[in-house]
C-alpha positions as CSV (number, residue, x, y, z in Angstrom):
1,M,-38.5,-112.5,-63.4
2,K,-41.5,-114.7,-63.0
3,N,-43.4,-111.8,-61.2
4,I,-42.6,-109.5,-64.1
5,R,-43.8,-112.1,-66.7
6,Q,-46.9,-112.5,-64.7
7,E,-47.6,-108.6,-64.5
8,I,-46.8,-108.3,-68.4
9,D,-49.3,-111.3,-69.3
10,A,-52.0,-109.7,-67.0
11,Q,-51.6,-106.3,-68.5
12,K,-51.4,-107.6,-72.2
13,K,-54.5,-109.6,-71.5
14,I,-56.3,-106.2,-70.7
15,V,-54.9,-104.2,-73.4
16,S,-55.8,-107.1,-75.9
17,G,-59.5,-106.6,-74.8
18,L,-59.1,-102.9,-75.2
19,R,-57.8,-102.8,-78.3
20,E,-60.3,-105.3,-79.8
21,E,-63.1,-103.1,-78.4
22,I,-61.6,-99.8,-79.7
23,F,-60.4,-100.8,-83.2
24,G,-63.6,-102.7,-83.8
25,V,-65.1,-99.1,-83.9
26,D,-61.7,-97.4,-85.3
27,K,-60.4,-99.4,-88.5
28,T,-57.4,-97.1,-89.1
29,E,-55.0,-99.6,-87.2
30,S,-54.9,-101.7,-90.2
31,S,-53.9,-98.8,-92.5
32,E,-50.4,-98.5,-94.3
33,Y,-50.0,-95.2,-92.9
34,I,-50.4,-96.5,-89.3
35,K,-48.2,-99.4,-89.9
36,R,-45.4,-97.5,-91.3
37,F,-45.4,-95.4,-87.9
38,T,-45.7,-98.4,-85.9
39,R,-42.6,-100.5,-87.7
40,E,-40.3,-97.1,-87.3
41,F,-41.2,-97.0,-83.5
42,S,-40.9,-100.9,-82.9
43,R,-37.3,-101.0,-81.3
44,Y,-35.0,-98.6,-79.4
45,R,-31.3,-98.1,-79.7
46,K,-30.5,-97.0,-76.0
47,T,-32.4,-95.7,-72.9
48,C,-31.8,-92.0,-72.0
49,N,-32.8,-89.4,-69.5
50,L,-35.2,-86.5,-69.9
51,D,-32.1,-84.1,-70.1
52,D,-31.1,-85.9,-73.2
53,V,-34.6,-85.4,-74.7
54,L,-34.7,-81.9,-73.8
55,G,-31.2,-81.3,-74.9
56,S,-32.0,-82.5,-78.5
57,A,-35.1,-80.2,-78.4
58,L,-33.1,-77.2,-77.5
59,N,-30.6,-77.7,-80.3
60,S,-33.6,-78.2,-83.2
61,D,-35.3,-75.9,-85.2
62,I,-38.5,-77.9,-85.1
63,I,-39.7,-80.3,-82.5
64,Y,-42.4,-82.5,-83.4
65,F,-44.4,-83.8,-80.1
66,G,-46.7,-86.9,-81.0
67,D,-49.8,-86.4,-78.9
68,Y,-52.2,-89.2,-77.9
69,H,-55.2,-86.9,-77.8
70,P,-57.3,-88.7,-75.2
71,L,-54.7,-89.2,-72.7
72,K,-54.2,-86.1,-70.3
73,A,-50.7,-87.0,-69.4
74,S,-49.8,-86.4,-73.1
75,Q,-50.8,-82.8,-73.1
76,E,-49.2,-82.1,-69.6
77,W,-46.0,-83.5,-71.1
78,A,-46.4,-81.3,-74.2
79,V,-46.9,-78.4,-71.8
80,F,-44.0,-79.2,-69.9
81,L,-41.8,-79.5,-72.9
82,L,-42.8,-76.0,-74.0
83,K,-42.0,-74.5,-70.9
84,S,-38.8,-76.4,-70.7
85,L,-37.7,-74.7,-74.0
86,L,-38.6,-71.2,-72.7
87,A,-36.6,-71.9,-69.5
88,G,-33.6,-72.9,-71.8
89,G,-33.7,-69.3,-73.3
90,A,-35.3,-70.4,-76.6
91,K,-38.2,-68.4,-78.3
92,V,-41.0,-70.6,-79.2
93,V,-43.9,-70.9,-81.7
94,L,-46.7,-73.4,-80.9
95,A,-48.3,-75.2,-83.9
96,L,-51.3,-77.3,-83.0
97,E,-53.2,-79.9,-85.3
98,M,-56.1,-79.4,-82.9
99,L,-56.9,-76.1,-85.0
100,Y,-57.5,-75.7,-88.5
101,E,-55.6,-72.9,-90.3
102,Y,-58.9,-71.1,-91.2
103,Q,-59.7,-70.7,-87.6
104,Q,-56.6,-68.7,-86.8
105,E,-58.4,-65.3,-86.9
106,S,-60.8,-66.6,-84.2
107,L,-58.0,-67.8,-82.1
108,D,-56.3,-64.5,-82.5
109,R,-59.3,-62.6,-81.3
110,W,-60.0,-64.8,-78.4
111,M,-56.0,-64.5,-77.3
112,K,-56.5,-60.7,-77.3
113,G,-59.6,-60.8,-75.2
114,S,-62.0,-59.8,-77.9
115,Y,-64.5,-62.6,-76.6
116,G,-64.5,-65.1,-74.0
117,E,-63.7,-68.7,-73.8
118,E,-67.3,-70.2,-74.4
119,E,-68.0,-67.9,-77.2
120,F,-64.4,-69.2,-78.9
121,L,-65.4,-72.8,-78.4
122,R,-68.8,-72.2,-79.9
123,I,-67.2,-70.3,-83.1
124,I,-64.8,-73.1,-83.9
125,D,-67.5,-75.7,-83.1
126,Y,-64.9,-77.4,-80.8
127,E,-67.0,-80.3,-79.9
128,S,-67.7,-81.3,-83.2
129,E,-64.4,-80.6,-85.0
130,W,-62.0,-81.5,-82.0
131,G,-64.0,-83.2,-79.3
132,F,-61.5,-84.4,-76.9
133,D,-61.6,-83.0,-73.3
134,W,-61.0,-79.3,-73.6
135,E,-59.5,-78.9,-69.9
136,N,-56.7,-81.0,-71.2
137,F,-56.0,-78.8,-74.0
138,R,-56.8,-75.5,-72.5
139,P,-53.2,-74.9,-71.1
140,F,-51.9,-74.6,-74.6
141,F,-53.5,-71.3,-74.8
142,M,-53.9,-70.3,-71.1
143,D,-50.5,-70.8,-70.2
144,M,-49.0,-69.2,-73.3
145,K,-49.7,-65.5,-72.5
146,E,-46.9,-64.8,-70.0
147,P,-44.6,-64.9,-71.7
148,L,-46.4,-64.6,-74.9
149,V,-46.1,-67.6,-77.1
150,P,-47.4,-67.2,-80.7
151,V,-50.0,-70.3,-81.3
152,F,-51.0,-71.3,-84.9
153,G,-53.7,-73.7,-86.0
154,I,-51.9,-76.0,-88.8
155,D,-54.4,-78.6,-89.7
156,Y,-56.6,-78.6,-92.9
157,E,-59.7,-80.3,-93.8
158,P,-60.9,-83.3,-94.0
159,R,-59.8,-84.9,-91.0
160,D,-62.2,-87.8,-91.0
161,H,-60.3,-90.2,-93.3
162,L,-57.1,-91.7,-93.7
163,K,-57.5,-91.2,-97.6
164,F,-56.5,-87.7,-97.3
165,I,-53.8,-87.9,-94.8
166,G,-51.1,-87.5,-96.9
167,R,-52.5,-84.3,-98.5
168,R,-53.0,-83.0,-94.8
169,D,-49.5,-83.6,-94.2
170,R,-48.3,-81.6,-97.2
171,M,-50.4,-78.7,-96.5
172,M,-49.3,-78.7,-92.8
173,A,-45.7,-78.6,-94.2
174,R,-46.2,-75.7,-96.0
175,K,-47.9,-73.9,-93.2
176,I,-45.1,-74.7,-90.9
177,A,-42.8,-73.6,-93.5
178,S,-44.8,-70.1,-93.6
179,I,-44.4,-69.8,-89.9
180,R,-40.4,-70.3,-90.1
181,R,-40.4,-67.6,-92.5
182,F,-42.4,-65.0,-90.4
183,F,-40.6,-66.0,-87.1
184,P,-36.8,-66.3,-87.9
185,G,-35.0,-67.6,-84.8
186,Y,-37.9,-69.2,-83.5
187,K,-38.2,-72.9,-82.6
188,I,-41.4,-74.4,-83.8
189,L,-43.3,-77.0,-81.5
190,V,-45.7,-79.0,-83.5
191,V,-48.1,-81.0,-81.2
192,I,-49.8,-83.3,-83.7
193,G,-51.2,-86.9,-83.5
194,E,-48.4,-89.5,-83.2
195,S,-49.0,-91.3,-86.6
196,H,-48.0,-88.2,-88.5
197,L,-44.5,-88.6,-87.2
198,A,-43.0,-91.5,-89.3
199,G,-39.9,-90.3,-91.3
200,S,-41.9,-90.4,-94.4
201,H,-44.8,-88.4,-93.2
202,L,-44.8,-85.0,-92.2
203,P,-41.1,-84.8,-91.2
204,R,-40.2,-85.3,-94.8
205,E,-42.8,-83.0,-96.2
206,V,-41.6,-80.3,-94.1
207,E,-37.8,-81.0,-95.3
208,Q,-39.0,-80.8,-98.6
209,V,-40.3,-77.2,-98.5
210,C,-37.8,-75.7,-95.9
211,A,-34.1,-74.6,-96.4
212,P,-31.4,-77.1,-96.1
213,G,-29.7,-77.9,-93.0
214,L,-33.0,-78.0,-90.7
215,R,-32.5,-79.6,-87.2
216,T,-35.4,-81.6,-85.9
217,T,-36.2,-83.9,-82.8
218,T,-39.1,-86.1,-82.8
219,I,-40.9,-87.2,-79.4
220,V,-43.5,-89.7,-79.3
221,Q,-45.1,-91.5,-76.2
222,N,-45.7,-94.9,-74.8
223,I,-45.2,-97.1,-77.6
224,D,-46.6,-100.6,-76.6
225,R,-43.7,-102.7,-77.9
226,L,-41.0,-100.4,-76.3
227,Y,-42.7,-100.4,-72.9
228,W,-43.1,-104.4,-72.9
229,K,-39.4,-104.7,-73.7
230,L,-38.3,-102.2,-70.9
231,M,-40.6,-103.8,-68.3
232,L,-39.3,-107.3,-69.2
233,R,-35.9,-106.2,-68.3
234,S,-37.1,-104.3,-65.0
235,M,-36.6,-100.9,-66.5
236,E,-40.1,-99.5,-66.8
237,D,-39.1,-96.7,-64.9
238,I,-36.7,-95.6,-67.6
239,P,-38.2,-92.1,-68.7
240,A,-37.2,-92.4,-72.2
241,V,-35.5,-94.0,-74.9
242,S,-33.5,-93.1,-78.1
243,V,-35.3,-94.8,-81.4
244,G,-32.6,-92.8,-83.7
245,R,-30.9,-89.7,-84.1
246,G,-33.3,-87.1,-82.8
247,R,-36.0,-89.4,-82.1
248,F,-37.3,-90.4,-78.6
249,C,-40.1,-92.3,-76.9
250,I,-40.8,-91.2,-73.5
251,F,-43.1,-92.8,-71.1
252,N,-45.7,-91.4,-68.9
253,A,-48.6,-94.0,-69.0
254,S,-48.9,-97.9,-69.1
255,P,-50.5,-99.4,-72.1
256,V,-53.4,-100.2,-70.0
257,I,-54.1,-96.4,-68.8
258,K,-53.4,-95.4,-72.6
259,Y,-55.9,-97.5,-74.1
260,Q,-58.3,-97.0,-71.3
261,S,-58.3,-93.2,-72.0
262,Y,-59.1,-93.9,-75.7
263,R,-62.0,-96.4,-74.9
264,A,-63.3,-93.6,-72.3
265,M,-63.2,-91.0,-75.1
266,L,-65.2,-93.4,-77.6
267,D,-67.6,-94.0,-74.8
268,L,-68.5,-90.3,-74.4
269,W,-68.7,-89.9,-78.2
270,S,-71.2,-92.6,-78.5
271,D,-73.3,-91.0,-75.5
272,K,-72.3,-93.3,-72.9
273,S,-72.4,-91.7,-69.6
274,V,-69.1,-90.6,-67.6
275,S,-70.3,-92.7,-64.8
276,E,-70.6,-95.9,-67.4
277,S,-67.2,-95.2,-69.1
278,A,-65.6,-95.2,-65.5
279,L,-67.3,-98.3,-64.6
280,S,-65.7,-100.2,-67.5
281,S,-62.2,-98.9,-66.5
282,L,-62.7,-99.9,-62.8
283,E,-64.0,-103.4,-63.9
284,E,-60.8,-103.9,-66.0
285,M,-58.6,-102.6,-63.3
286,V,-60.1,-104.9,-60.8
287,E,-59.8,-108.0,-63.0
288,N,-56.1,-107.1,-63.8
289,I,-55.2,-106.7,-60.0
290,L,-57.0,-109.8,-59.0
291,S,-55.6,-111.7,-61.9
292,L,-52.2,-110.9,-60.5
293,L,-53.0,-111.6,-56.9
294,T,-54.6,-114.8,-57.4
295,G,-53.1,-116.3,-60.3
296,S,-56.4,-117.3,-61.7
297,D,-58.9,-115.5,-64.5
298,T,-61.8,-117.5,-63.2
299,G,-64.6,-115.9,-61.0
300,F,-63.4,-114.7,-57.5
301,E,-65.9,-115.4,-54.6
302,V,-66.9,-112.8,-51.9
303,T,-68.8,-113.4,-48.8
304,G,-70.7,-110.2,-48.2
305,R,-73.1,-109.2,-45.6
306,E,-75.6,-111.8,-46.7
307,E,-72.9,-114.4,-45.4
308,V,-73.2,-116.2,-48.6
309,G,-70.4,-116.6,-51.3
310,Q,-71.3,-114.3,-54.5
311,S,-69.2,-113.9,-57.3
312,I,-67.3,-110.5,-57.7
313,D,-69.4,-109.5,-60.4
314,D,-72.3,-109.6,-58.5
315,V,-71.3,-107.4,-55.9
316,F,-69.1,-104.9,-58.1
317,P,-70.0,-101.4,-56.8
318,E,-72.0,-98.8,-58.4
319,V,-70.4,-95.4,-59.5
320,H,-72.2,-92.4,-58.0
321,R,-71.3,-89.2,-59.7
322,R,-71.8,-85.8,-58.4
323,S,-70.6,-82.5,-59.3
324,T,-69.7,-81.3,-55.8
325,Y,-68.3,-82.7,-52.6
326,S,-71.1,-81.2,-50.4
327,S,-73.8,-83.3,-52.5
328,F,-71.9,-86.6,-51.4
329,A,-72.1,-85.2,-47.6
330,C,-75.8,-85.2,-48.0
331,L,-75.8,-88.8,-49.5
332,L,-73.8,-90.3,-46.8
333,R,-75.7,-88.5,-44.0
334,S,-78.8,-89.9,-45.6
335,R,-77.3,-93.5,-45.1
336,Q,-76.3,-92.8,-41.3
337,V,-72.5,-92.3,-42.1
338,T,-70.8,-90.7,-39.2
339,E,-69.4,-87.0,-39.3
340,E,-65.9,-88.6,-39.1
341,G,-66.6,-90.9,-42.0
342,I,-68.0,-87.8,-44.2
343,L,-64.8,-85.7,-43.3
344,A,-62.6,-88.5,-44.4
345,T,-64.6,-89.2,-47.8
346,S,-64.8,-85.3,-48.5
347,A,-60.8,-85.2,-47.6
348,N,-60.3,-88.3,-50.1
349,L,-62.6,-86.9,-52.7
350,R,-60.8,-83.7,-53.0
351,V,-57.3,-85.2,-53.4
352,R,-58.5,-88.3,-55.8
353,G,-61.7,-87.2,-57.1
354,L,-62.8,-91.0,-56.7
355,E,-63.2,-92.9,-53.5
356,Y,-64.3,-96.4,-52.7
357,F,-66.6,-96.6,-49.6
358,P,-66.7,-100.0,-48.4
359,G,-69.7,-99.7,-46.0
360,L,-72.0,-98.8,-48.8
361,N,-69.8,-100.7,-51.5
362,I,-70.2,-97.9,-54.0
363,F,-67.6,-95.8,-55.9
364,L,-68.1,-92.1,-55.2
365,M,-66.9,-89.9,-58.3
366,V,-66.4,-86.1,-58.7
367,R,-63.9,-86.4,-61.5
368,F,-62.2,-89.4,-63.2
369,D,-58.4,-89.8,-63.0
370,Q,-57.0,-93.2,-64.0
371,T,-54.1,-93.3,-61.7
372,C,-56.2,-92.4,-58.7
373,A,-59.1,-95.0,-60.1
374,A,-56.4,-97.7,-60.1
375,R,-55.8,-97.2,-56.6
376,E,-59.4,-97.3,-55.6
377,A,-60.0,-100.4,-57.5
378,A,-57.2,-101.9,-55.5
379,R,-58.9,-100.7,-52.4
380,F,-62.2,-102.5,-53.4
381,V,-60.0,-105.7,-54.0
382,L,-58.8,-105.4,-50.6
383,Y,-62.0,-105.5,-49.0
384,A,-63.3,-108.0,-51.1
385,M,-60.3,-110.3,-50.3
386,R,-61.1,-109.7,-46.4
387,D,-64.9,-110.4,-47.0
388,E,-65.6,-107.0,-45.7
389,V,-67.7,-105.6,-48.7
390,G,-70.7,-103.7,-47.7
391,R,-70.4,-104.5,-44.0
392,R,-71.1,-101.2,-42.1
393,N,-69.8,-102.2,-39.1
394,R,-66.0,-102.5,-39.2
395,K,-64.3,-105.3,-37.4
396,E,-62.8,-104.2,-33.9
397,R,-59.5,-103.0,-33.8
398,R,-57.3,-101.7,-31.2
399,E,-56.3,-97.9,-31.6
400,D,-52.8,-98.7,-33.0
401,D,-54.1,-101.5,-35.2
402,R,-56.6,-99.5,-36.6
403,F,-53.8,-97.0,-37.5
404,Y,-51.7,-99.3,-39.3
405,A,-54.4,-101.0,-40.9
406,Y,-55.3,-97.8,-42.9
407,V,-51.6,-97.5,-43.7
408,F,-51.5,-100.9,-45.0
409,E,-54.8,-100.0,-46.9
410,E,-53.4,-97.0,-48.3
411,G,-50.1,-98.8,-49.3
412,L,-51.9,-101.5,-50.8
413,S,-53.9,-99.3,-53.0
414,W,-50.5,-98.0,-54.1
415,V,-49.5,-101.4,-55.1
416,G,-52.8,-102.0,-57.1
417,G,-52.1,-98.6,-58.6
418,L,-48.5,-99.7,-59.7
419,L,-49.8,-103.0,-60.9
420,V,-52.1,-101.2,-63.5
421,N,-49.6,-98.0,-64.1
422,P,-46.1,-98.7,-63.1
423,L,-45.1,-95.2,-64.2
424,I,-46.7,-93.5,-61.2
425,T,-43.4,-91.8,-60.0
426,S,-44.5,-88.5,-58.7
427,V,-45.5,-87.4,-55.1
428,P,-49.1,-86.1,-55.0
429,D,-49.5,-82.3,-54.8
430,D,-51.2,-82.9,-51.3
431,D,-48.6,-85.1,-50.1
432,L,-47.2,-84.0,-46.6
433,Q,-43.8,-85.4,-47.4
434,G,-43.8,-82.9,-50.7
435,C,-43.9,-79.8,-48.4
436,I,-40.7,-80.7,-46.7
437,D,-37.3,-80.1,-48.3
438,A,-33.9,-82.2,-48.1
439,R,-33.0,-80.2,-45.0
440,G,-36.2,-81.1,-43.3
441,A,-37.7,-77.7,-43.4
442,V,-41.3,-77.1,-44.3
443,T,-41.4,-75.1,-47.6
444,R,-45.2,-74.5,-48.0
445,P,-48.4,-75.3,-46.4
446,V,-50.5,-78.6,-47.5
447,D,-53.6,-77.6,-49.3
448,G,-56.3,-76.7,-46.6
449,F,-53.7,-76.2,-43.7
450,S,-51.8,-73.0,-42.6
451,I,-47.9,-73.2,-42.6
452,I,-48.3,-73.7,-38.5
453,E,-50.5,-76.6,-38.8
454,T,-48.2,-78.1,-41.6
455,R,-44.9,-77.7,-39.4
456,R,-46.8,-79.5,-36.7
457,L,-47.9,-82.4,-38.6
458,A,-44.4,-82.5,-40.4
459,A,-42.8,-82.9,-36.7
460,Y,-45.5,-85.9,-35.9
461,L,-44.3,-87.5,-39.4
462,K,-40.5,-86.9,-38.7
463,Y,-41.1,-88.5,-35.2
464,H,-42.5,-91.6,-36.9
465,F,-39.8,-91.9,-39.3
466,K,-37.4,-91.8,-36.3
467,R,-39.2,-94.3,-34.1
468,E,-39.0,-96.7,-37.4
469,K,-35.4,-96.1,-37.4
470,G,-35.2,-97.2,-33.8
471,V,-37.1,-100.1,-34.7
472,S,-39.7,-99.6,-32.2
473,L,-43.5,-98.5,-32.2
474,R,-44.2,-99.1,-28.5
475,V,-47.1,-96.8,-28.2
476,T,-45.7,-93.6,-26.6
477,K,-47.6,-90.5,-25.8
478,K,-46.6,-88.9,-29.1
479,L,-47.5,-91.7,-31.1
480,R,-50.7,-91.9,-29.3
481,E,-51.3,-88.2,-30.2
482,I,-50.6,-89.4,-33.9
483,F,-53.3,-92.0,-33.6
484,R,-55.9,-89.6,-32.2
485,L,-55.4,-86.5,-34.6
486,D,-58.2,-85.0,-36.2
487,I,-59.2,-87.2,-39.0
488,R,-58.1,-84.9,-41.9
489,E,-54.8,-84.6,-40.1
490,R,-54.3,-88.5,-39.5
491,L,-55.4,-89.0,-43.3
492,L,-52.0,-86.8,-44.1
493,I,-49.7,-89.0,-42.1
494,I,-51.3,-92.3,-43.4
495,R,-51.2,-91.1,-47.0
496,V,-47.3,-90.5,-46.8
497,L,-46.6,-93.8,-44.7
498,G,-49.0,-95.9,-47.1
499,R,-47.3,-94.2,-50.2
500,I,-43.9,-95.3,-49.0
501,L,-44.9,-98.8,-47.8
502,G,-46.7,-99.4,-51.1
503,S,-43.9,-98.3,-53.4
504,N,-41.4,-100.3,-51.6
505,L,-43.9,-103.4,-51.4
506,Y,-44.4,-103.1,-55.2
507,N,-40.5,-102.9,-56.0
508,A,-39.7,-105.9,-53.8
509,Y,-42.6,-108.1,-55.6
510,H,-41.2,-106.8,-58.9
511,E,-37.8,-108.0,-57.8
512,G,-38.9,-111.1,-56.3
513,R,-38.3,-110.6,-52.8
514,I,-42.1,-110.9,-52.4
515,S,-44.2,-113.6,-53.8
516,R,-47.6,-112.9,-55.4
517,E,-49.1,-115.4,-52.5
518,E,-47.2,-113.2,-49.9
519,L,-48.7,-110.0,-51.4
520,A,-52.3,-111.6,-51.8
521,G,-51.9,-112.6,-48.0
522,L,-51.4,-109.1,-47.1
523,F,-54.5,-108.0,-49.0
524,R,-56.3,-110.5,-46.8
525,T,-55.0,-109.4,-43.5
526,D,-57.5,-107.9,-41.0
527,F,-55.4,-106.6,-38.5
528,C,-57.8,-107.8,-35.7
529,E,-55.1,-109.8,-33.6
530,P,-54.0,-107.1,-31.1
531,G,-50.5,-105.7,-31.7
532,S,-50.6,-107.2,-35.4
533,G,-50.7,-103.8,-37.1
534,S,-47.5,-102.1,-35.7
535,R,-45.6,-105.5,-35.7
536,L,-46.4,-106.2,-39.2
537,Y,-45.7,-102.7,-40.2
538,L,-42.3,-102.8,-38.8
539,E,-41.6,-106.3,-40.1
540,Y,-41.9,-104.9,-43.5
541,I,-40.2,-101.7,-42.9
542,K,-37.1,-103.6,-41.8
543,R,-37.4,-106.1,-44.5
544,L,-38.1,-103.8,-47.3
545,S,-35.0,-101.4,-46.2
546,S,-32.8,-104.0,-46.1
547,G,-33.7,-105.2,-49.7
């Protein structure tokens, strides 16, 4: 319980700073309209699973989905919901707040192929009228063509002031009622900002203009107060809660991630560069992780290559952004990085979009994903706590120790990612283990590898698991083959072992089986003592599996 409270306190501190930064710009938080929504979704009746949420949606005429516009996971969940309704045999109309009702003709012409995507965005003045990342909203249209899902814009002007939001609710309600008349037997999925979904807002307006007996489901996401309550009870992995009859809150991002996405959007709207916005998020993540590991909010000192103590702020990495992986290869070659190092960095960037490079003490970024960023922030913390920031010459380690040092590095980066966003539950698409079914058969190739190569690597992974169960990692011929795999192949094995180790370490910390001090000690371990890597790995595999 102590570890959980420390984790909550650290996250709340970051969230408090983010909210102050955001709502110093956006004053809507104090409006009565927003307060009504906040009050209605401040407590839950019971926990539930996603089948409960989807079951309610399938039995409804109208499904309201509360979109958190800056958060990519929000739009992904809305698309998942729509596809689940279709898979359940429902006919669905998609009603979107992001488009005005008067833009319908332009939408229809684009969907029919009369003009291209760029022309459509120009005609509707997407950047000015909506402005959120188009790539996150694009699937609402591109994924709706097979099978064809009718898509409607339902919003009305003006958007820019809460003074008119009640009028907008009434106008949107009439549009939804009109869609129901033209599409009898269809379910309507309404994707709209969450504050519209208090019972007395849009849902009541729709009830007043539709026929009696209307069945509805309301789904909102990531309500702070509900998240903290679940986390305090070690239930933050619960996917959803019921707030009332036909009303649910689902969870797909921590409050830190949620508000960072909001702040990042404000940064871009205020002409801050993507790199500057990413740097702000990374600084907060590092502060969050260090606060949890050290139990202190005061400055953390790092001994860098100058062999003098410096504050972590003084050595914080710059963010270097490029549009292609190859341009980073040129940068790294100019800094005398080895070809193996360049290959490893390119492979990691393709997976994560962001990579901390300790030898140069920089973050390399092609794209910014908050979950991956949290893991890279933790990787920087690890090198800072080992006093290895900016050291070009890595410490000498035995072959097996070097392999397990990287496994621990990967594992501890997962721990850091989970400290920032405990809702990371899915196996990454590139994960070798994700290509293996329950029977142990390889079902598909890993991206960038053939099916034959994937099967060979899967056999190595299974062998490693077998050695773990036998509680022996004595260096055999086959283990030595794993240690000497091509760097891209070796990284696939390391990522799986690290992800599993990291998830188990985080769970043990969360349950109080590992103290904060012990976890911090792992971040500081350098694995230079011969045999320390495999010995420590086996020790934790045994401890964590028996917990």
